[in-house]
C-alpha positions as CSV (number, residue, x, y, z in Angstrom):
1,X,0.0,-57.4,14.8
2,X,2.8,-54.9,14.4
3,X,4.0,-57.1,12.3
4,X,1.3,-57.3,10.1
5,X,0.4,-53.7,9.8
6,X,4.2,-53.0,8.8
7,X,3.9,-55.4,6.0
8,X,0.7,-53.6,4.5
9,X,3.3,-50.3,4.3
10,X,3.9,-50.0,0.5
11,X,8.0,-49.8,0.4
12,X,8.5,-45.7,-0.7
13,X,6.4,-44.5,2.3
14,X,9.4,-46.9,4.4
15,X,11.8,-45.0,3.3
16,X,13.9,-42.8,5.5
17,X,14.8,-40.3,3.0
18,X,11.2,-39.7,1.3
19,X,9.9,-39.0,5.0
20,X,12.7,-36.4,5.7
21,X,12.3,-34.7,2.4
22,X,8.2,-34.2,3.1
23,X,9.1,-33.0,6.7
24,X,11.1,-30.7,5.6
25,X,9.1,-29.6,2.9
26,X,6.5,-29.0,5.5
27,X,8.5,-27.3,8.0
28,X,10.1,-25.0,5.0
29,X,6.1,-24.2,3.3
30,X,4.0,-24.2,6.6
31,X,6.1,-24.3,10.1
32,X,9.0,-21.6,9.4
33,X,9.3,-18.1,9.9
34,X,9.2,-17.4,7.0
35,X,6.4,-19.4,4.9
36,X,4.6,-19.3,2.0
37,X,1.7,-17.5,3.6
38,X,4.1,-15.2,5.3
39,X,6.3,-14.4,1.6
40,X,2.9,-13.6,0.6
41,X,1.3,-11.3,2.8
42,X,5.0,-9.3,2.7
43,X,4.7,-9.5,-1.3
44,X,1.4,-7.7,-1.4
45,X,2.7,-5.3,1.4
46,X,5.9,-4.3,-0.9
47,X,3.6,-4.2,-3.9
48,X,1.2,-1.6,-1.9
49,X,4.1,0.8,-0.6
50,X,5.6,0.6,-3.9
51,X,2.6,2.3,-5.5
52,X,2.3,4.8,-2.0
53,X,5.9,5.4,-2.9
54,X,5.2,6.5,-6.1
55,X,2.0,8.4,-5.3
56,X,3.8,10.8,-2.9
57,X,7.1,11.0,-5.1
58,X,4.4,12.4,-8.1
59,X,2.7,14.9,-5.6
60,X,6.8,16.0,-4.5
61,X,7.1,16.6,-8.3
62,X,4.0,18.8,-8.1
63,X,4.3,20.7,-5.2
64,X,7.7,21.7,-6.3
65,X,6.1,22.6,-9.4
66,X,3.5,24.7,-7.9
67,X,5.9,26.2,-5.4
68,X,8.6,27.4,-7.7
69,X,5.3,28.8,-9.9
70,X,4.3,30.6,-6.8
71,X,7.8,31.8,-6.2
72,X,8.2,33.3,-9.8
73,X,5.3,34.9,-9.4
74,X,3.5,37.6,-7.1
75,X,0.2,37.6,-8.8
76,X,0.3,33.6,-8.5
77,X,0.8,34.0,-4.9
78,X,-2.0,37.0,-4.4
79,X,-4.2,34.6,-5.7
80,X,-3.9,31.6,-4.2
81,X,-4.0,33.6,-0.9
82,X,-7.1,35.7,-1.9
83,X,-8.7,32.1,-3.4
84,X,-7.4,29.5,-1.1
85,X,-6.5,30.8,2.2
86,X,-9.3,33.4,1.9
87,X,-7.2,36.5,2.6
88,X,-7.8,39.9,1.5
89,X,-6.4,43.4,1.5
90,X,-7.3,46.1,4.5
91,X,-9.8,48.4,2.3
92,X,-12.2,44.9,1.0
93,X,-14.6,43.1,2.2
94,X,-15.2,39.5,1.1
95,X,-17.8,38.0,0.6
96,X,-18.5,34.0,0.1
97,X,-21.5,32.5,-1.6
98,X,-22.7,29.4,-1.1
99,X,-25.4,27.8,-2.4
100,X,-28.2,25.6,-1.2
101,X,-28.6,22.5,-3.4
102,X,-31.9,22.3,-5.6
103,X,-34.0,19.2,-4.7
104,X,-35.2,16.8,-7.3
105,X,-39.3,16.7,-7.1
């Protein structure tokens, strides 16, 4: 009975090299630690990290320009302190005006 079953298998599937090659491909593509799925995820993460790195480099460049501008001009430094940090001189009063949003009818 087993002999009849073995005779029905095509000769190409009986080839031990083909079986070993298919097993190797399955192992490397799906079961290995560095399989295709993990490689795809790592490449996607690397792409995101490269974009993030470029964003931080651009931000650092903008900040260094802003710093050199502020250190070079005392009026710019005073303007920044007044606008952003609400600083004032001793003889001044600061009023903050908050506008209510207009409701549409």
